[in-house]
mmCIF file as Biopython writes it, N, C-alpha, C and O atoms, coordinates in Angstrom:
data_model
#
loop_
_atom_site.group_PDB
_atom_site.id
_atom_site.type_symbol
_atom_site.label_atom_id
_atom_site.label_alt_id
_atom_site.label_comp_id
_atom_site.label_asym_id
_atom_site.label_entity_id
_atom_site.label_seq_id
_atom_site.pdbx_PDB_ins_code
_atom_site.Cartn_x
_atom_site.Cartn_y
_atom_site.Cartn_z
_atom_site.occupancy
_atom_site.B_iso_or_equiv
_atom_site.auth_seq_id
_atom_site.auth_asym_id
_atom_site.pdbx_PDB_model_num
ATOM 1   N N  . MET A ? 1  ? 0.842  -1.174  0.000   1.0 0.0 1  A 1 
ATOM 2   C CA . MET A ? 1  ? 0.000  0.000   0.000   1.0 0.0 1  A 1 
ATOM 3   C C  . MET A ? 1  ? 0.887  1.236   0.000   1.0 0.0 1  A 1 
ATOM 4   O O  . MET A ? 1  ? 1.425  1.598   1.046   1.0 0.0 1  A 1 
ATOM 5   N N  . PRO A ? 2  ? 1.052  1.889   -1.132  1.0 0.0 2  A 1 
ATOM 6   C CA . PRO A ? 2  ? 1.817  3.124   -1.176  1.0 0.0 2  A 1 
ATOM 7   C C  . PRO A ? 2  ? 1.011  4.282   -0.587  1.0 0.0 2  A 1 
ATOM 8   O O  . PRO A ? 2  ? -0.215 4.321   -0.698  1.0 0.0 2  A 1 
ATOM 9   N N  . PHE A ? 3  ? 1.716  5.217   0.037   1.0 0.0 3  A 1 
ATOM 10  C CA . PHE A ? 3  ? 1.086  6.334   0.734   1.0 0.0 3  A 1 
ATOM 11  C C  . PHE A ? 3  ? 1.959  7.562   0.516   1.0 0.0 3  A 1 
ATOM 12  O O  . PHE A ? 3  ? 3.147  7.537   0.838   1.0 0.0 3  A 1 
ATOM 13  N N  . ILE A ? 4  ? 1.393  8.631   -0.024  1.0 0.0 4  A 1 
ATOM 14  C CA . ILE A ? 4  ? 2.131  9.877   -0.250  1.0 0.0 4  A 1 
ATOM 15  C C  . ILE A ? 4  ? 1.448  10.983  0.542   1.0 0.0 4  A 1 
ATOM 16  O O  . ILE A ? 4  ? 0.242  11.195  0.420   1.0 0.0 4  A 1 
ATOM 17  N N  . TYR A ? 5  ? 2.235  11.687  1.358   1.0 0.0 5  A 1 
ATOM 18  C CA . TYR A ? 5  ? 1.704  12.750  2.203   1.0 0.0 5  A 1 
ATOM 19  C C  . TYR A ? 5  ? 2.285  14.087  1.781   1.0 0.0 5  A 1 
ATOM 20  O O  . TYR A ? 5  ? 3.503  14.267  1.768   1.0 0.0 5  A 1 
ATOM 21  N N  . ASN A ? 6  ? 1.419  15.017  1.439   1.0 0.0 6  A 1 
ATOM 22  C CA . ASN A ? 6  ? 1.820  16.372  1.094   1.0 0.0 6  A 1 
ATOM 23  C C  . ASN A ? 6  ? 1.557  17.246  2.316   1.0 0.0 6  A 1 
ATOM 24  O O  . ASN A ? 6  ? 0.433  17.693  2.543   1.0 0.0 6  A 1 
ATOM 25  N N  . LYS A ? 7  ? 2.599  17.482  3.095   1.0 0.0 7  A 1 
ATOM 26  C CA . LYS A ? 7  ? 2.478  18.219  4.359   1.0 0.0 7  A 1 
ATOM 27  C C  . LYS A ? 7  ? 2.001  19.654  4.131   1.0 0.0 7  A 1 
ATOM 28  O O  . LYS A ? 7  ? 1.175  20.158  4.892   1.0 0.0 7  A 1 
ATOM 29  N N  . ALA A ? 8  ? 2.508  20.307  3.100   1.0 0.0 8  A 1 
ATOM 30  C CA . ALA A ? 8  ? 2.140  21.700  2.824   1.0 0.0 8  A 1 
ATOM 31  C C  . ALA A ? 8  ? 0.647  21.850  2.553   1.0 0.0 8  A 1 
ATOM 32  O O  . ALA A ? 8  ? 0.038  22.852  2.928   1.0 0.0 8  A 1 
ATOM 33  N N  . LYS A ? 9  ? 0.067  20.857  1.904   1.0 0.0 9  A 1 
ATOM 34  C CA . LYS A ? 9  ? -1.361 20.919  1.570   1.0 0.0 9  A 1 
ATOM 35  C C  . LYS A ? 9  ? -2.232 20.138  2.559   1.0 0.0 9  A 1 
ATOM 36  O O  . LYS A ? 9  ? -3.458 20.251  2.531   1.0 0.0 9  A 1 
ATOM 37  N N  . GLY A ? 10 ? -1.600 19.348  3.430   1.0 0.0 10 A 1 
ATOM 38  C CA . GLY A ? 10 ? -2.364 18.553  4.384   1.0 0.0 10 A 1 
ATOM 39  C C  . GLY A ? 10 ? -3.201 17.479  3.709   1.0 0.0 10 A 1 
ATOM 40  O O  . GLY A ? 10 ? -4.289 17.143  4.177   1.0 0.0 10 A 1 
ATOM 41  N N  . GLU A ? 11 ? -2.685 16.939  2.602   1.0 0.0 11 A 1 
ATOM 42  C CA . GLU A ? 11 ? -3.427 15.946  1.820   1.0 0.0 11 A 1 
ATOM 43  C C  . GLU A ? 11 ? -2.609 14.673  1.645   1.0 0.0 11 A 1 
ATOM 44  O O  . GLU A ? 11 ? -1.380 14.696  1.704   1.0 0.0 11 A 1 
ATOM 45  N N  . THR A ? 12 ? -3.308 13.565  1.428   1.0 0.0 12 A 1 
ATOM 46  C CA . THR A ? 12 ? -2.650 12.278  1.182   1.0 0.0 12 A 1 
ATOM 47  C C  . THR A ? 12 ? -3.227 11.612  -0.055  1.0 0.0 12 A 1 
ATOM 48  O O  . THR A ? 12 ? -4.372 11.844  -0.443  1.0 0.0 12 A 1 
ATOM 49  N N  . ILE A ? 13 ? -2.402 10.783  -0.654  1.0 0.0 13 A 1 
ATOM 50  C CA . ILE A ? 13 ? -2.821 9.914   -1.756  1.0 0.0 13 A 1 
ATOM 51  C C  . ILE A ? 13 ? -2.337 8.514   -1.381  1.0 0.0 13 A 1 
ATOM 52  O O  . ILE A ? 13 ? -1.189 8.347   -0.969  1.0 0.0 13 A 1 
ATOM 53  N N  . TYR A ? 14 ? -3.198 7.515   -1.519  1.0 0.0 14 A 1 
ATOM 54  C CA . TYR A ? 14 ? -2.800 6.142   -1.221  1.0 0.0 14 A 1 
ATOM 55  C C  . TYR A ? 14 ? -3.655 5.179   -2.020  1.0 0.0 14 A 1 
ATOM 56  O O  . TYR A ? 14 ? -4.674 5.558   -2.598  1.0 0.0 14 A 1 
ATOM 57  N N  . ASP A ? 15 ? -3.226 3.938   -2.044  1.0 0.0 15 A 1 
ATOM 58  C CA . ASP A ? 15 ? -3.955 2.896   -2.769  1.0 0.0 15 A 1 
ATOM 59  C C  . ASP A ? 15 ? -3.975 1.644   -1.912  1.0 0.0 15 A 1 
ATOM 60  O O  . ASP A ? 15 ? -2.952 0.977   -1.759  1.0 0.0 15 A 1 
ATOM 61  N N  . THR A ? 16 ? -5.131 1.322   -1.352  1.0 0.0 16 A 1 
ATOM 62  C CA . THR A ? 16 ? -5.240 0.141   -0.489  1.0 0.0 16 A 1 
ATOM 63  C C  . THR A ? 16 ? -5.278 -1.157  -1.287  1.0 0.0 16 A 1 
ATOM 64  O O  . THR A ? 16 ? -5.137 -2.239  -0.717  1.0 0.0 16 A 1 
ATOM 65  N N  . ALA A ? 17 ? -5.465 -1.059  -2.588  1.0 0.0 17 A 1 
ATOM 66  C CA . ALA A ? 17 ? -5.470 -2.247  -3.449  1.0 0.0 17 A 1 
ATOM 67  C C  . ALA A ? 17 ? -4.248 -2.194  -4.355  1.0 0.0 17 A 1 
ATOM 68  O O  . ALA A ? 17 ? -4.358 -2.351  -5.571  1.0 0.0 17 A 1 
ATOM 69  N N  . GLY A ? 18 ? -3.091 -1.972  -3.756  1.0 0.0 18 A 1 
ATOM 70  C CA . GLY A ? 18 ? -1.847 -1.837  -4.513  1.0 0.0 18 A 1 
ATOM 71  C C  . GLY A ? 18 ? -1.429 -3.117  -5.202  1.0 0.0 18 A 1 
ATOM 72  O O  . GLY A ? 18 ? -2.082 -4.155  -5.092  1.0 0.0 18 A 1 
ATOM 73  N N  . ALA A ? 19 ? -0.330 -3.014  -5.910  1.0 0.0 19 A 1 
ATOM 74  C CA . ALA A ? 19 ? 0.212  -4.136  -6.662  1.0 0.0 19 A 1 
ATOM 75  C C  . ALA A ? 19 ? 0.748  -5.219  -5.725  1.0 0.0 19 A 1 
ATOM 76  O O  . ALA A ? 19 ? 0.996  -4.968  -4.546  1.0 0.0 19 A 1 
ATOM 77  N N  . THR A ? 20 ? 0.920  -6.403  -6.258  1.0 0.0 20 A 1 
ATOM 78  C CA . THR A ? 20 ? 1.520  -7.494  -5.496  1.0 0.0 20 A 1 
ATOM 79  C C  . THR A ? 20 ? 3.041  -7.389  -5.559  1.0 0.0 20 A 1 
ATOM 80  O O  . THR A ? 20 ? 3.584  -6.661  -6.391  1.0 0.0 20 A 1 
ATOM 81  N N  . ARG A ? 21 ? 3.720  -8.111  -4.684  1.0 0.0 21 A 1 
ATOM 82  C CA . ARG A ? 21 ? 5.187  -8.111  -4.703  1.0 0.0 21 A 1 
ATOM 83  C C  . ARG A ? 21 ? 5.730  -8.574  -6.045  1.0 0.0 21 A 1 
ATOM 84  O O  . ARG A ? 21 ? 6.747  -8.065  -6.515  1.0 0.0 21 A 1 
ATOM 85  N N  . ALA A ? 22 ? 5.054  -9.537  -6.663  1.0 0.0 22 A 1 
ATOM 86  C CA . ALA A ? 22 ? 5.517  -10.083 -7.939  1.0 0.0 22 A 1 
ATOM 87  C C  . ALA A ? 22 ? 5.514  -9.025  -9.049  1.0 0.0 22 A 1 
ATOM 88  O O  . ALA A ? 22 ? 6.259  -9.148  -10.021 1.0 0.0 22 A 1 
ATOM 89  N N  . THR A ? 23 ? 4.694  -8.006  -8.910  1.0 0.0 23 A 1 
ATOM 90  C CA . THR A ? 23 ? 4.606  -6.947  -9.917  1.0 0.0 23 A 1 
ATOM 91  C C  . THR A ? 23 ? 5.853  -6.077  -9.926  1.0 0.0 23 A 1 
ATOM 92  O O  . THR A ? 23 ? 6.270  -5.604  -10.984 1.0 0.0 23 A 1 
ATOM 93  N N  . HIS A ? 24 ? 6.453  -5.859  -8.760  1.0 0.0 24 A 1 
ATOM 94  C CA . HIS A ? 24 ? 7.684  -5.080  -8.604  1.0 0.0 24 A 1 
ATOM 95  C C  . HIS A ? 24 ? 7.542  -3.600  -8.923  1.0 0.0 24 A 1 
ATOM 96  O O  . HIS A ? 24 ? 8.553  -2.902  -9.007  1.0 0.0 24 A 1 
ATOM 97  N N  . THR A ? 25 ? 6.334  -3.096  -9.103  1.0 0.0 25 A 1 
ATOM 98  C CA . THR A ? 25 ? 6.152  -1.675  -9.392  1.0 0.0 25 A 1 
ATOM 99  C C  . THR A ? 25 ? 4.760  -1.232  -8.960  1.0 0.0 25 A 1 
ATOM 100 O O  . THR A ? 25 ? 3.822  -2.026  -8.900  1.0 0.0 25 A 1 
ATOM 101 N N  . GLN A ? 26 ? 4.656  0.053   -8.663  1.0 0.0 26 A 1 
ATOM 102 C CA . GLN A ? 26 ? 3.357  0.624   -8.290  1.0 0.0 26 A 1 
ATOM 103 C C  . GLN A ? 26 ? 3.366  2.089   -8.701  1.0 0.0 26 A 1 
ATOM 104 O O  . GLN A ? 26 ? 4.361  2.786   -8.500  1.0 0.0 26 A 1 
ATOM 105 N N  . SER A ? 27 ? 2.287  2.548   -9.262  1.0 0.0 27 A 1 
ATOM 106 C CA . SER A ? 27 ? 2.158  3.956   -9.664  1.0 0.0 27 A 1 
ATOM 107 C C  . SER A ? 27 ? 0.979  4.577   -8.948  1.0 0.0 27 A 1 
ATOM 108 O O  . SER A ? 27 ? -0.034 3.922   -8.706  1.0 0.0 27 A 1 
ATOM 109 N N  . LEU A ? 28 ? 1.120  5.847   -8.613  1.0 0.0 28 A 1 
ATOM 110 C CA . LEU A ? 28 ? 0.018  6.630   -8.065  1.0 0.0 28 A 1 
ATOM 111 C C  . LEU A ? 28 ? -0.063 7.935   -8.843  1.0 0.0 28 A 1 
ATOM 112 O O  . LEU A ? 28 ? 0.963  8.514   -9.200  1.0 0.0 28 A 1 
ATOM 113 N N  . THR A ? 29 ? -1.264 8.392   -9.102  1.0 0.0 29 A 1 
ATOM 114 C CA . THR A ? 29 ? -1.466 9.669   -9.756  1.0 0.0 29 A 1 
ATOM 115 C C  . THR A ? 29 ? -1.698 10.727  -8.679  1.0 0.0 29 A 1 
ATOM 116 O O  . THR A ? 29 ? -2.535 10.557  -7.792  1.0 0.0 29 A 1 
ATOM 117 N N  . VAL A ? 30 ? -0.954 11.806  -8.772  1.0 0.0 30 A 1 
ATOM 118 C CA . VAL A ? 30 ? -1.113 12.898  -7.806  1.0 0.0 30 A 1 
ATOM 119 C C  . VAL A ? 30 ? -1.730 14.101  -8.511  1.0 0.0 30 A 1 
ATOM 120 O O  . VAL A ? 30 ? -1.604 14.231  -9.729  1.0 0.0 30 A 1 
ATOM 121 N N  . PRO A ? 31 ? -2.394 14.979  -7.768  1.0 0.0 31 A 1 
ATOM 122 C CA . PRO A ? 31 ? -3.005 16.157  -8.390  1.0 0.0 31 A 1 
ATOM 123 C C  . PRO A ? 31 ? -1.960 17.048  -9.073  1.0 0.0 31 A 1 
ATOM 124 O O  . PRO A ? 31 ? -0.826 17.155  -8.606  1.0 0.0 31 A 1 
ATOM 125 N N  . ASN A ? 32 ? -2.347 17.675  -10.166 1.0 0.0 32 A 1 
ATOM 126 C CA . ASN A ? 32 ? -1.436 18.557  -10.897 1.0 0.0 32 A 1 
ATOM 127 C C  . ASN A ? 32 ? -0.905 19.697  -10.034 1.0 0.0 32 A 1 
ATOM 128 O O  . ASN A ? 32 ? 0.221  20.153  -10.231 1.0 0.0 32 A 1 
ATOM 129 N N  . ASP A ? 33 ? -1.712 20.161  -9.076  1.0 0.0 33 A 1 
ATOM 130 C CA . ASP A ? 33 ? -1.264 21.293  -8.255  1.0 0.0 33 A 1 
ATOM 131 C C  . ASP A ? 33 ? -0.230 20.892  -7.199  1.0 0.0 33 A 1 
ATOM 132 O O  . ASP A ? 33 ? 0.203  21.734  -6.413  1.0 0.0 33 A 1 
ATOM 133 N N  . TRP A ? 34 ? 0.166  19.626  -7.172  1.0 0.0 34 A 1 
ATOM 134 C CA . TRP A ? 34 ? 1.247  19.174  -6.285  1.0 0.0 34 A 1 
ATOM 135 C C  . TRP A ? 34 ? 2.614  19.349  -6.950  1.0 0.0 34 A 1 
ATOM 136 O O  . TRP A ? 34 ? 3.638  19.172  -6.290  1.0 0.0 34 A 1 
ATOM 137 N N  . GLU A ? 35 ? 2.653  19.691  -8.233  1.0 0.0 35 A 1 
ATOM 138 C CA . GLU A ? 35 ? 3.928  19.828  -8.936  1.0 0.0 35 A 1 
ATOM 139 C C  . GLU A ? 35 ? 4.833  20.816  -8.206  1.0 0.0 35 A 1 
ATOM 140 O O  . GLU A ? 35 ? 4.415  21.928  -7.883  1.0 0.0 35 A 1 
ATOM 141 N N  . GLY A ? 36 ? 6.067  20.406  -7.951  1.0 0.0 36 A 1 
ATOM 142 C CA . GLY A ? 36 ? 7.036  21.233  -7.243  1.0 0.0 36 A 1 
ATOM 143 C C  . GLY A ? 36 ? 6.991  21.086  -5.735  1.0 0.0 36 A 1 
ATOM 144 O O  . GLY A ? 36 ? 7.889  21.566  -5.045  1.0 0.0 36 A 1 
ATOM 145 N N  . ASP A ? 37 ? 5.954  20.425  -5.202  1.0 0.0 37 A 1 
ATOM 146 C CA . ASP A ? 37 ? 5.827  20.224  -3.751  1.0 0.0 37 A 1 
ATOM 147 C C  . ASP A ? 37 ? 6.732  19.099  -3.273  1.0 0.0 37 A 1 
ATOM 148 O O  . ASP A ? 37 ? 6.999  18.145  -4.003  1.0 0.0 37 A 1 
ATOM 149 N N  . LYS A ? 38 ? 7.201  19.227  -2.034  1.0 0.0 38 A 1 
ATOM 150 C CA . LYS A ? 38 ? 7.909  18.127  -1.379  1.0 0.0 38 A 1 
ATOM 151 C C  . LYS A ? 38 ? 6.864  17.239  -0.720  1.0 0.0 38 A 1 
ATOM 152 O O  . LYS A ? 38 ? 5.942  17.730  -0.069  1.0 0.0 38 A 1 
ATOM 153 N N  . VAL A ? 39 ? 7.010  15.935  -0.891  1.0 0.0 39 A 1 
ATOM 154 C CA . VAL A ? 39 ? 6.075  14.985  -0.296  1.0 0.0 39 A 1 
ATOM 155 C C  . VAL A ? 39 ? 6.847  13.901  0.442   1.0 0.0 39 A 1 
ATOM 156 O O  . VAL A ? 39 ? 8.001  13.616  0.121   1.0 0.0 39 A 1 
ATOM 157 N N  . GLU A ? 40 ? 6.201  13.301  1.432   1.0 0.0 40 A 1 
ATOM 158 C CA . GLU A ? 40 ? 6.760  12.184  2.190   1.0 0.0 40 A 1 
ATOM 159 C C  . GLU A ? 40 ? 6.145  10.903  1.634   1.0 0.0 40 A 1 
ATOM 160 O O  . GLU A ? 40 ? 4.937  10.837  1.407   1.0 0.0 40 A 1 
ATOM 161 N N  . VAL A ? 41 ? 6.984  9.879   1.414   1.0 0.0 41 A 1 
ATOM 162 C CA . VAL A ? 41 ? 6.517  8.638   0.798   1.0 0.0 41 A 1 
ATOM 163 C C  . VAL A ? 41 ? 6.711  7.475   1.774   1.0 0.0 41 A 1 
ATOM 164 O O  . VAL A ? 41 ? 7.778  7.311   2.365   1.0 0.0 41 A 1 
ATOM 165 N N  . TYR A ? 42 ? 5.662  6.680   1.926   1.0 0.0 42 A 1 
ATOM 166 C CA . TYR A ? 42 ? 5.664  5.517   2.819   1.0 0.0 42 A 1 
ATOM 167 C C  . TYR A ? 42 ? 5.184  4.304   2.043   1.0 0.0 42 A 1 
ATOM 168 O O  . TYR A ? 42 ? 4.543  4.435   1.000   1.0 0.0 42 A 1 
ATOM 169 N N  . LEU A ? 43 ? 5.499  3.123   2.560   1.0 0.0 43 A 1 
ATOM 170 C CA . LEU A ? 43 ? 5.023  1.872   1.970   1.0 0.0 43 A 1 
ATOM 171 C C  . LEU A ? 43 ? 4.580  0.937   3.077   1.0 0.0 43 A 1 
ATOM 172 O O  . LEU A ? 43 ? 5.314  0.709   4.038   1.0 0.0 43 A 1 
ATOM 173 N N  . GLY A ? 44 ? 3.396  0.403   2.942   1.0 0.0 44 A 1 
ATOM 174 C CA . GLY A ? 44 ? 2.880  -0.595  3.875   1.0 0.0 44 A 1 
ATOM 175 C C  . GLY A ? 44 ? 2.553  -1.861  3.104   1.0 0.0 44 A 1 
ATOM 176 O O  . GLY A ? 44 ? 2.314  -1.818  1.897   1.0 0.0 44 A 1 
ATOM 177 N N  . MET A ? 45 ? 2.543  -2.982  3.799   1.0 0.0 45 A 1 
ATOM 178 C CA . MET A ? 45 ? 2.226  -4.254  3.142   1.0 0.0 45 A 1 
ATOM 179 C C  . MET A ? 45 ? 1.182  -5.009  3.949   1.0 0.0 45 A 1 
ATOM 180 O O  . MET A ? 45 ? 1.200  -5.021  5.180   1.0 0.0 45 A 1 
ATOM 181 N N  . VAL A ? 46 ? 0.274  -5.640  3.213   1.0 0.0 46 A 1 
ATOM 182 C CA . VAL A ? 46 ? -0.804 -6.430  3.796   1.0 0.0 46 A 1 
ATOM 183 C C  . VAL A ? 46 ? -0.882 -7.731  3.002   1.0 0.0 46 A 1 
ATOM 184 O O  . VAL A ? 46 ? -0.752 -7.730  1.778   1.0 0.0 46 A 1 
ATOM 185 N N  . SER A ? 47 ? -1.095 -8.838  3.709   1.0 0.0 47 A 1 
ATOM 186 C CA . SER A ? 47 ? -1.239 -10.118 3.010   1.0 0.0 47 A 1 
ATOM 187 C C  . SER A ? 47 ? -2.506 -10.089 2.149   1.0 0.0 47 A 1 
ATOM 188 O O  . SER A ? 47 ? -3.415 -9.294  2.389   1.0 0.0 47 A 1 
ATOM 189 N N  . GLU A ? 48 ? -2.549 -10.957 1.159   1.0 0.0 48 A 1 
ATOM 190 C CA . GLU A ? 48 ? -3.702 -10.985 0.253   1.0 0.0 48 A 1 
ATOM 191 C C  . GLU A ? 48 ? -5.022 -11.205 0.987   1.0 0.0 48 A 1 
ATOM 192 O O  . GLU A ? 48 ? -6.053 -10.669 0.583   1.0 0.0 48 A 1 
ATOM 193 N N  . ASP A ? 49 ? -4.995 -11.991 2.066   1.0 0.0 49 A 1 
ATOM 194 C CA . ASP A ? 49 ? -6.231 -12.240 2.806   1.0 0.0 49 A 1 
ATOM 195 C C  . ASP A ? 49 ? -6.506 -11.155 3.852   1.0 0.0 49 A 1 
ATOM 196 O O  . ASP A ? 49 ? -7.530 -11.200 4.535   1.0 0.0 49 A 1 
ATOM 197 N N  . GLY A ? 50 ? -5.596 -10.182 3.981   1.0 0.0 50 A 1 
ATOM 198 C CA . GLY A ? 50 ? -5.788 -9.070  4.904   1.0 0.0 50 A 1 
ATOM 199 C C  . GLY A ? 50 ? -5.537 -9.401  6.358   1.0 0.0 50 A 1 
ATOM 200 O O  . GLY A ? 50 ? -5.747 -8.550  7.223   1.0 0.0 50 A 1 
ATOM 201 N N  . LYS A ? 51 ? -5.092 -10.616 6.656   1.0 0.0 51 A 1 
ATOM 202 C CA . LYS A ? 51 ? -4.913 -11.025 8.049   1.0 0.0 51 A 1 
ATOM 203 C C  . LYS A ? 51 ? -3.560 -10.629 8.625   1.0 0.0 51 A 1 
ATOM 204 O O  . LYS A ? 51 ? -3.418 -10.523 9.843   1.0 0.0 51 A 1 
ATOM 205 N N  . GLU A ? 52 ? -2.578 -10.411 7.783   1.0 0.0 52 A 1 
ATOM 206 C CA . GLU A ? 52 ? -1.250 -10.042 8.260   1.0 0.0 52 A 1 
ATOM 207 C C  . GLU A ? 52 ? -0.893 -8.658  7.724   1.0 0.0 52 A 1 
ATOM 208 O O  . GLU A ? 52 ? -1.034 -8.384  6.533   1.0 0.0 52 A 1 
ATOM 209 N N  . VAL A ? 53 ? -0.425 -7.789  8.628   1.0 0.0 53 A 1 
ATOM 210 C CA . VAL A ? 53 ? -0.088 -6.423  8.264   1.0 0.0 53 A 1 
ATOM 211 C C  . VAL A ? 53 ? 1.304  -6.099  8.790   1.0 0.0 53 A 1 
ATOM 212 O O  . VAL A ? 53 ? 1.601  -6.311  9.965   1.0 0.0 53 A 1 
ATOM 213 N N  . ALA A ? 54 ? 2.149  -5.586  7.910   1.0 0.0 54 A 1 
ATOM 214 C CA . ALA A ? 54 ? 3.499  -5.187  8.313   1.0 0.0 54 A 1 
ATOM 215 C C  . ALA A ? 54 ? 3.486  -3.717  8.717   1.0 0.0 54 A 1 
ATOM 216 O O  . ALA A ? 54 ? 2.639  -2.952  8.255   1.0 0.0 54 A 1 
ATOM 217 N N  . ASP A ? 55 ? 4.422  -3.320  9.576   1.0 0.0 55 A 1 
ATOM 218 C CA . ASP A ? 55 ? 4.598  -1.906  9.884   1.0 0.0 55 A 1 
ATOM 219 C C  . ASP A ? 55 ? 4.965  -1.181  8.599   1.0 0.0 55 A 1 
ATOM 220 O O  . ASP A ? 55 ? 5.698  -1.717  7.767   1.0 0.0 55 A 1 
ATOM 221 N N  . SER A ? 56 ? 4.458  0.038   8.435   1.0 0.0 56 A 1 
ATOM 222 C CA . SER A ? 56 ? 4.840  0.808   7.256   1.0 0.0 56 A 1 
ATOM 223 C C  . SER A ? 56 ? 6.285  1.258   7.389   1.0 0.0 56 A 1 
ATOM 224 O O  . SER A ? 56 ? 6.825  1.356   8.491   1.0 0.0 56 A 1 
ATOM 225 N N  . ILE A ? 57 ? 6.897  1.529   6.249   1.0 0.0 57 A 1 
ATOM 226 C CA . ILE A ? 57 ? 8.271  2.023   6.250   1.0 0.0 57 A 1 
ATOM 227 C C  . ILE A ? 57 ? 8.306  3.367   5.523   1.0 0.0 57 A 1 
ATOM 228 O O  . ILE A ? 57 ? 7.561  3.600   4.572   1.0 0.0 57 A 1 
ATOM 229 N N  . TYR A ? 58 ? 9.184  4.235   5.992   1.0 0.0 58 A 1 
ATOM 230 C CA . TYR A ? 58 ? 9.366  5.550   5.400   1.0 0.0 58 A 1 
ATOM 231 C C  . TYR A ? 58 ? 10.390 5.441   4.283   1.0 0.0 58 A 1 
ATOM 232 O O  . TYR A ? 58 ? 11.515 4.996   4.510   1.0 0.0 58 A 1 
ATOM 233 N N  . LEU A ? 59 ? 10.006 5.846   3.076   1.0 0.0 59 A 1 
ATOM 234 C CA . LEU A ? 59 ? 10.899 5.753   1.927   1.0 0.0 59 A 1 
ATOM 235 C C  . LEU A ? 59 ? 11.636 7.052   1.643   1.0 0.0 59 A 1 
ATOM 236 O O  . LEU A ? 59 ? 12.619 7.060   0.903   1.0 0.0 59 A 1 
ATOM 237 N N  . GLY A ? 60 ? 11.170 8.144   2.224   1.0 0.0 60 A 1 
ATOM 238 C CA . GLY A ? 60 ? 11.891 9.405   2.069   1.0 0.0 60 A 1 
ATOM 239 C C  . GLY A ? 60 ? 11.028 10.533  1.549   1.0 0.0 60 A 1 
ATOM 240 O O  . GLY A ? 60 ? 9.835  10.384  1.280   1.0 0.0 60 A 1 
ATOM 241 N N  . GLU A ? 61 ? 11.700 11.682  1.418   1.0 0.0 61 A 1 
ATOM 242 C CA . GLU A ? 61 ? 11.053 12.881  0.908   1.0 0.0 61 A 1 
ATOM 243 C C  . GLU A ? 61 ? 11.502 13.100  -0.530  1.0 0.0 61 A 1 
ATOM 244 O O  . GLU A ? 61 ? 12.684 12.967  -0.848  1.0 0.0 61 A 1 
ATOM 245 N N  . VAL A ? 62 ? 10.549 13.436  -1.398  1.0 0.0 62 A 1 
ATOM 246 C CA . VAL A ? 62 ? 10.868 13.735  -2.784  1.0 0.0 62 A 1 
ATOM 247 C C  . VAL A ? 62 ? 10.141 15.002  -3.212  1.0 0.0 62 A 1 
ATOM 248 O O  . VAL A ? 62 ? 9.095  15.345  -2.662  1.0 0.0 62 A 1 
ATOM 249 N N  . THR A ? 63 ? 10.700 15.688  -4.189  1.0 0.0 63 A 1 
ATOM 250 C CA . THR A ? 63 ? 10.048 16.847  -4.794  1.0 0.0 63 A 1 
ATOM 251 C C  . THR A ? 63 ? 9.434  16.379  -6.100  1.0 0.0 63 A 1 
ATOM 252 O O  . THR A ? 63 ? 10.114 15.800  -6.947  1.0 0.0 63 A 1 
ATOM 253 N N  . LEU A ? 64 ? 8.146  16.634  -6.256  1.0 0.0 64 A 1 
ATOM 254 C CA . LEU A ? 64 ? 7.430  16.168  -7.451  1.0 0.0 64 A 1 
ATOM 255 C C  . LEU A ? 64 ? 7.743  17.051  -8.650  1.0 0.0 64 A 1 
ATOM 256 O O  . LEU A ? 64 ? 7.646  18.276  -8.579  1.0 0.0 64 A 1 
ATOM 257 N N  . THR A ? 65 ? 8.117  16.414  -9.748  1.0 0.0 65 A 1 
ATOM 258 C CA . THR A ? 65 ? 8.411  17.109  -10.994 1.0 0.0 65 A 1 
ATOM 259 C C  . THR A ? 65 ? 7.498  16.573  -12.085 1.0 0.0 65 A 1 
ATOM 260 O O  . THR A ? 65 ? 6.984  15.462  -11.960 1.0 0.0 65 A 1 
ATOM 261 N N  . PRO A ? 66 ? 7.287  17.327  -13.143 1.0 0.0 66 A 1 
ATOM 262 C CA . PRO A ? 66 ? 6.425  16.839  -14.225 1.0 0.0 66 A 1 
ATOM 263 C C  . PRO A ? 66 ? 6.988  15.578  -14.861 1.0 0.0 66 A 1 
ATOM 264 O O  . PRO A ? 66 ? 8.202  15.397  -14.945 1.0 0.0 66 A 1 
ATOM 265 N N  . ALA A ? 67 ? 6.092  14.713  -15.305 1.0 0.0 67 A 1 
ATOM 266 C CA . ALA A ? 67 ? 6.514  13.456  -15.955 1.0 0.0 67 A 1 
ATOM 267 C C  . ALA A ? 67 ? 7.038  13.716  -17.331 1.0 0.0 67 A 1 
ATOM 268 O O  . ALA A ? 67 ? 7.438  12.782  -18.026 1.0 0.0 67 A 1 
#
């Protein structure tokens, strides 16, 4: 479950139905008005049956740039 927090705007973007480990990639669409903002990125993992949940990990701060 990827999680992006925009502290300046007090908003979050996340996907509770994220990709599986086998996929090796995950994309999230952020609002256009976040361009140039610094955001905090986290990753959480949940088993397919939802019974096991790992602690989330902090992946770092990034500045969003146009694709």
